[in-house]
C-alpha positions in Angstrom: 39.0 179.3 233.5 40.0 183.0 234.0 37.7 185.6 232.6 40.6 187.0 230.6 43.0 184.8 228.6 45.8 185.5 226.2 46.5 183.1 223.5 50.1 182.7 222.3 51.7 180.1 220.1 54.8 178.2 221.2 56.8 179.8 218.5 55.8 183.3 219.7 56.6 182.4 223.3 60.0 181.2 222.3 60.7 184.4 220.4 59.6 186.5 223.3 61.8 184.5 225.6 64.8 185.0 223.4 64.0 188.7 223.0 63.6 189.3 226.7 66.8 187.4 227.6 69.1 188.9 225.0 67.7 192.4 224.9 68.0 192.9 228.7 71.4 191.2 228.7 72.8 193.1 225.7 71.6 196.5 226.9 72.9 196.0 230.4 76.3 194.9 229.1 76.4 197.6 226.5 75.8 200.4 229.0 77.8 199.2 232.0 80.4 196.7 230.9 81.4 197.2 227.2 82.9 200.7 227.9 85.4 199.0 230.3 86.6 196.4 227.7 89.5 197.0 225.4 88.1 198.2 222.0 89.4 195.2 220.2 87.6 192.9 222.7 84.3 194.7 222.4 84.1 193.5 218.8 84.9 189.9 219.9 82.1 190.0 222.5 79.7 191.5 220.1 80.5 188.9 217.4 79.9 186.0 219.8 76.6 187.6 220.9 75.6 188.0 217.2 76.6 184.4 216.4 74.4 183.2 219.3 71.4 185.1 218.3 71.8 184.0 214.7 72.1 180.3 215.5 69.2 180.4 218.0 67.0 182.2 215.5 67.8 179.8 212.7 67.2 176.8 215.1 63.8 178.2 216.0 62.7 179.5 212.6 64.1 177.2 210.0 61.8 174.7 208.4 64.1 172.0 206.9 62.9 169.5 204.4 64.2 166.4 206.3 64.9 165.1 209.7 68.6 165.0 208.8 68.6 168.7 208.1 66.6 169.5 211.3 69.2 167.6 213.3 71.9 170.0 212.5 70.0 172.9 214.2 68.7 171.1 217.3 69.7 173.1 220.4 69.9 170.1 222.6 72.2 167.8 220.7 75.9 167.2 220.4 78.2 167.6 217.3 75.9 169.8 215.4 76.0 173.6 214.6 74.6 175.0 217.9 76.9 172.6 220.0 79.9 173.6 217.9 79.2 177.3 218.6 78.6 176.6 222.3 81.7 174.6 222.6 83.8 177.3 220.8 82.5 179.9 223.2 83.2 177.9 226.3 86.7 177.2 225.0 87.1 180.9 224.4 86.2 181.5 228.1 88.8 178.9 229.1 91.5 180.2 226.9 91.0 183.8 227.9 91.1 182.8 231.6 94.4 180.9 231.2 95.9 183.8 229.2 94.8 186.3 231.9 96.5 184.2 234.6 99.7 184.0 232.5 99.8 187.8 231.8 98.6 188.9 235.2 101.0 191.4 236.9 101.8 191.4 239.7 101.4 187.6 240.2 99.2 186.6 243.1 98.5 183.0 244.2 94.8 183.6 244.8 93.8 185.1 241.4 96.2 182.8 239.5 94.7 179.7 241.1 91.2 181.0 240.4 91.9 181.8 236.7 93.7 178.4 236.2 90.8 176.5 237.8 88.3 178.4 235.7 90.2 177.8 232.5 90.5 174.0 233.1 86.8 173.8 234.1 85.6 175.6 231.0 87.8 173.5 228.7 86.2 170.4 230.1 82.7 172.0 229.6 83.7 172.9 226.0 84.5 169.3 225.3 81.4 168.1 227.2 79.1 170.4 225.2 80.4 168.8 221.9 80.9 165.1 222.8 78.8 164.6 225.9 81.7 163.8 228.4 79.2 163.8 231.2 78.0 160.4 230.1 81.3 159.1 231.5 80.6 160.5 235.0 78.4 159.0 237.7 76.1 161.6 239.3 77.5 164.3 236.9 74.8 166.8 238.1 76.3 166.7 241.7 79.8 167.1 240.3 78.8 170.1 238.1 76.9 171.7 241.0 79.9 171.3 243.3 82.4 172.7 240.7 80.2 175.6 239.8 79.5 176.4 243.4 83.3 176.3 244.2 84.1 178.6 241.3 81.3 181.0 242.3 82.4 181.0 245.9 86.1 181.7 244.9 84.9 184.4 242.6 82.9 186.1 245.3 85.8 185.9 247.7 88.1 187.6 245.2 85.4 190.2 244.5 85.3 191.1 248.2 89.1 191.6 248.2 89.4 193.2 244.7 89.5 196.8 243.7 86.1 198.3 242.7 86.9 198.3 239.0 87.8 194.6 239.0 85.0 193.7 241.3 82.4 194.4 238.5 83.9 191.6 236.4 83.7 189.1 239.3 80.1 190.0 239.8 79.5 189.6 236.1 81.2 186.2 236.2 79.0 185.0 239.1 75.9 186.2 237.3 76.9 184.3 234.2 77.4 181.1 236.2 74.0 181.6 237.8 72.3 181.8 234.4 74.1 178.7 233.2 72.9 176.9 236.4 69.4 178.2 236.0 69.3 176.8 232.5 71.1 173.6 233.1 69.4 172.6 236.4 66.2 174.7 237.0 64.6 175.1 233.6 65.9 171.6 232.6 63.9 170.0 235.4 60.6 171.8 234.7 57.8 169.9 232.9 56.5 171.1 229.6 53.8 173.8 229.9 50.7 172.9 227.9 47.3 174.4 227.5 46.3 176.9 230.1 48.9 178.5 232.5 47.0 181.1 234.5 45.5 183.5 232.0 47.8 182.4 229.3 46.6 179.8 226.8 49.4 178.1 224.9 48.9 176.8 221.4 50.8 173.5 222.0 53.5 172.7 224.6 56.2 175.1 225.7 59.4 173.0 226.2 61.6 174.2 229.0 63.9 171.3 228.5 65.9 171.2 225.2 64.9 174.7 224.0 64.5 177.4 226.7 67.1 175.9 229.0 69.6 175.8 226.2 68.9 179.5 225.4 69.5 180.5 229.0 72.8 178.5 229.1 73.9 180.2 225.9 73.2 183.6 227.4 74.9 182.7 230.7 78.0 181.5 228.8 78.1 184.8 226.9 77.9 186.8 230.1 80.7 184.7 231.6 82.7 185.4 228.4 82.2 189.2 228.9 83.5 188.7 232.5 86.6 186.8 231.2 87.3 189.4 228.6 86.9 192.1 231.2 89.5 190.4 233.5 91.8 190.1 230.4 91.4 193.8 229.7 92.3 194.6 233.3 95.4 192.4 233.0 96.8 193.8 229.7 95.5 197.4 229.4 98.7 198.6 227.7 99.7 195.4 225.9 100.8 195.3 222.3 98.0 194.9 219.8 99.0 191.4 219.0 98.4 190.4 222.6 95.1 192.2 222.7 93.9 190.3 219.6 95.2 186.9 220.7 91.7 185.8 222.0 90.4 185.9 218.4 92.4 182.9 217.5 91.0 180.7 220.2 87.6 179.9 218.6 89.2 179.1 215.2 91.8 176.9 216.8 89.2 175.1 218.9 86.9 174.4 215.9 89.9 173.1 214.0 90.7 170.7 217.0 87.1 169.5 217.0 87.2 168.9 213.3 90.4 166.9 213.8 89.2 164.6 216.6 85.5 164.3 215.7 85.9 161.2 213.4 87.7 159.3 216.2 85.3 160.1 219.1 82.7 157.4 219.9 79.1 158.4 220.2 78.3 156.5 223.3 80.1 155.0 226.3 79.2 151.5 225.3 80.9 150.6 222.0 78.9 148.7 219.4 78.4 145.2 220.7 79.1 143.8 217.2 81.8 145.6 215.2 81.2 145.6 211.4 83.0 146.6 208.2 80.4 147.0 205.5 80.3 149.4 202.6 77.2 150.2 200.7 76.6 152.3 197.7 76.2 156.0 198.3 79.5 155.8 200.3 77.7 154.6 203.4 80.0 152.6 205.7 78.7 150.6 208.7 81.2 150.5 211.6 79.1 148.4 214.0 75.7 147.8 215.6 74.1 147.1 218.9 70.9 145.0 219.2 69.0 144.6 222.5 66.0 142.3 222.8 63.3 144.0 224.8 59.9 142.4 225.9 58.0 144.1 223.0 60.7 144.4 220.4 64.3 145.1 219.4 66.3 148.3 220.3 68.8 148.7 217.4 71.6 151.1 217.1 73.7 151.5 214.0 77.1 153.2 213.9 77.8 154.4 210.4 79.4 157.1 208.3 78.7 158.8 205.0 80.0 161.9 203.4 78.0 165.0 203.8 76.9 165.3 200.2 75.4 161.8 200.2 73.1 162.1 203.2 70.0 163.6 201.7 67.4 161.1 200.6 69.1 158.2 202.4 67.0 155.8 204.6 67.2 152.4 206.1 64.9 149.5 206.9 65.3 146.7 209.4 63.2 143.5 209.3 63.0 140.4 211.4 63.0 137.6 208.8 62.1 133.9 209.5 65.0 131.8 208.6 62.8 128.9 207.3 60.1 130.7 205.4 62.0 133.9 204.5 59.0 136.0 205.5 59.3 139.3 207.5 57.4 139.1 210.8 58.3 142.7 211.9 60.0 145.7 210.4 60.4 149.4 210.3 61.7 152.1 207.9 63.3 155.4 208.8 65.1 158.3 207.2 68.9 158.6 207.7 69.5 161.2 210.3 71.5 162.4 213.2 74.9 163.2 211.9 77.4 164.3 214.6 80.3 166.1 213.1 81.5 169.0 211.0 80.3 169.2 207.4 83.8 168.7 205.9 84.5 165.5 207.8 83.0 162.0 207.8 82.5 161.1 211.5 80.8 158.0 212.8 77.3 158.8 213.9 74.4 156.8 215.4 71.0 155.7 214.1 68.5 154.4 216.6 65.4 152.4 215.9 62.9 150.2 217.8 61.3 147.4 215.9 58.0 146.3 217.6 57.5 142.5 217.4 53.8 141.5 217.1 52.6 139.4 220.1 51.5 136.6 217.8 55.0 136.0 216.4 56.0 132.3 217.0 58.6 131.6 219.7 61.5 129.2 219.5 62.2 130.0 215.9 65.3 131.4 214.3 65.2 134.9 212.8 67.6 137.1 211.0 67.8 140.8 211.7 68.2 142.2 208.2 69.3 145.8 207.2 68.6 147.4 203.9 69.9 150.9 202.9 67.8 152.8 200.4 67.8 156.2 198.7 64.7 158.2 197.7 65.0 159.0 194.0 62.2 160.6 192.0 59.6 159.2 194.3 61.0 155.7 194.4 63.0 153.9 197.1 66.1 152.5 195.4 68.0 149.8 197.5 71.7 150.4 197.8 73.9 147.5 196.9 76.5 146.0 199.4 79.9 146.7 198.0 82.1 145.0 200.6 81.1 143.2 203.8 82.3 141.1 206.7 78.7 140.0 207.4 76.5 137.5 205.8 73.9 138.7 203.4 70.6 137.4 202.0 70.9 139.2 198.7 73.0 142.0 197.0 71.2 144.6 199.1 70.1 142.7 202.3 72.7 142.6 205.1 72.3 140.1 208.0 73.1 142.1 211.1 72.4 139.2 213.5 70.3 136.2 214.2 68.2 135.5 217.3 65.5 133.2 218.7 62.4 134.5 220.4 62.3 132.6 223.7 59.2 130.8 224.9 57.6 131.0 228.3 59.7 129.7 231.2 58.8 126.2 232.4 59.2 124.2 235.6 62.3 122.1 236.1 61.9 118.5 234.8 62.0 115.7 237.5 64.4 113.7 235.4 65.8 113.2 231.9 66.5 110.2 229.6 69.9 111.6 228.7 72.0 114.5 229.9 74.6 115.9 227.5 77.8 117.5 228.7 77.0 120.7 226.9 74.0 121.4 229.0 71.3 119.9 226.7 68.9 117.3 228.1 66.5 114.9 226.4 63.5 114.8 228.7 61.1 112.5 226.9 60.6 110.4 223.7 57.4 109.1 222.2 58.2 106.0 220.0 55.5 103.7 218.6 56.0 100.0 219.5 56.0 98.9 215.9 56.1 100.1 212.3 56.3 98.7 208.7 59.3 98.9 206.4 58.7 101.6 203.8 56.0 103.2 205.9 56.1 106.6 207.6 57.3 106.8 211.2 56.7 109.6 213.6 58.7 110.2 216.7 58.4 113.0 219.3 61.3 114.4 221.3 61.2 116.9 224.2 64.4 118.8 224.6 65.6 121.1 227.4 68.6 123.3 227.6 70.3 124.5 230.8 73.0 126.4 228.8 73.2 128.6 225.7 74.1 126.8 222.5 77.5 127.5 221.0 77.5 125.5 217.8 75.4 123.7 215.3 74.6 120.1 216.4 72.8 117.3 214.6 70.8 114.6 216.3 71.2 111.0 215.1 68.9 108.0 215.4 70.4 104.4 215.1 68.0 101.5 214.6 70.1 98.5 215.7 68.8 95.0 214.9 68.9 92.9 218.1 69.4 89.7 216.0 72.5 90.5 214.1 73.5 94.0 215.0 72.8 95.5 211.6 71.7 99.1 211.8 70.1 101.9 209.9 70.5 105.6 210.7 68.7 108.9 210.3 69.9 112.4 211.2 68.5 115.9 211.4 68.6 119.0 213.7 66.9 118.2 217.1 64.2 120.9 216.7 64.4 121.0 213.0 65.5 124.0 210.9 63.3 126.3 212.8 65.7 126.5 215.7 69.4 125.4 215.2 71.2 124.5 218.4 73.5 127.5 218.1 70.5 129.6 219.1 69.3 127.5 222.0 69.1 129.5 225.2 69.2 128.7 228.9 65.7 127.6 229.9 64.6 126.4 226.5 62.0 123.6 226.6 60.4 122.5 223.3 58.9 119.5 221.5 59.7 118.4 218.0 57.9 115.7 216.0 60.1 113.9 213.5 58.5 112.6 210.4 60.5 110.0 208.4 60.0 107.1 206.1 61.6 103.8 206.9 63.6 102.0 204.1 61.6 99.5 202.2 64.4 96.9 202.5 64.7 97.2 206.3 64.7 93.7 207.6 61.8 92.7 209.9 62.5 92.1 213.6 63.2 93.9 216.9 65.4 97.0 216.9 66.9 99.0 219.8 66.7 102.7 219.0 69.6 105.0 220.1 70.0 108.7 219.8 72.7 111.3 220.4 74.2 114.6 219.3 77.3 115.4 217.2 79.0 118.5 215.9 78.1 119.5 212.4 81.6 120.8 211.9 83.8 118.0 213.1 81.4 115.1 213.5 82.4 114.6 217.1 79.7 113.2 219.4 78.7 115.1 222.5 79.2 112.8 225.6 75.9 111.9 227.3 75.0 110.3 230.7 72.1 108.3 232.1 69.9 109.6 235.0 72.4 108.1 237.4 75.3 110.0 235.9 76.9 107.0 234.2 78.2 107.7 230.7 76.6 106.1 227.7 78.7 103.9 225.5 79.6 105.6 222.2 77.8 108.7 223.5 74.5 107.3 222.4 71.4 106.9 224.6 68.9 104.0 224.2 65.4 105.5 223.9 63.2 102.5 223.2 62.5 99.4 221.2 60.8 99.2 217.8 59.5 96.1 216.0 59.6 96.2 212.2 56.9 94.3 210.5 56.3 93.3 207.0 
């Protein structure tokens, strides 16, 4: 440990970073660049700088009461207040570049191509900063580095050929691109600095990613904006005042465009795997959900909407409920958060949650994934009723998102089966006692295997056929009982079920051949079955043994 150390909190270091970046940048531009701008454009550049400083200060200093409120000030998120400002500033750069190319006199192919390419690139960046377009691109970092390097190279080439007065704006533009790259690729890749860093002792962890990198990108974008405004000033030095003030309209028009398209832009590349149309109280509307079964739990994404004024106090709970007992075996609660959109609109946004499933939870059982929306009111959690729904529900407030089975351990392939059904199910073994008494309990054991996922509810039948006269008695139930309906069977399933039944008291004594098979619960059609040699069983029922009924 060094003999001298300086202790600074993370909040203080963030403030010092903002002060160093913006003070040096602001003073340099004020002394060397602002005098060269049109007077009307100096106010625009100053207003954008002030807006940046205000938003960054509020993001760092605000202490909101809920996660939902904090979300709107995160620097590293889309569709919130900082991203709206960043997107509007990038769109302003793009618009000014295109206007400069249109008004440039005399026309020259090189500058015109440069300004057009710059405008199109920054329009794309403006959309990306708000709706995360990079998620659609493979190796987006390589693409961004290539485009940025191409623009910087073209700018330096033009600077070399330009007049001295115009050359300053090209250098300013390259400097802005360099700051953006430093924030987006250099600081973004650095690990958090925690504890001691040389003589400095940090009270916590200084986050380069998601805070400092965003600040540097903001500053670089503003320096790029100053360069674009400078090129515009050079292009229209004696233009009418209306032309000089035209750039002021770009941020307002862009924010209006974002407000118009925001409700219709999906949050992720992958759409909800299960669309939904469910309305709760508090004007919460569920558009869809995605559920992924991981080794240790469930990754759940909800895609929902609610008006701005209804968000505060909202929360949601997700539970894994046993379909037989009705008990919750795992669950989690969370506050409603993460809106992505402008305050006056109701866009779809995303809630993410992971529900950890305890290791002792039984496998090969059917579970419901149940959603409950609640609101905190005067210290109580009031469940919100389901108003309209295209999903099943367990109660007036409990929505069934999905059902699933927790799979058991994989097993070795069976050497053979008593019966193979055409849908991929196989009956591997049966334990049947040699005799039983009429009116007495009878236990049978079945071992089932599945080589395909189940698609429908099937029932299993037993037929006890008297060998003497052909009279028969039947008994039906689900192959593995209510704990695992066949619609939830999965490829690789192997499980045993013991049937407990009581024989009729009037069942005639004698020898009976026992048959079994499967049929659809919907249309009563039997599933064809075959013997080990592949020959089909008559009437789609397989003989599984002989039982003697005694008095």
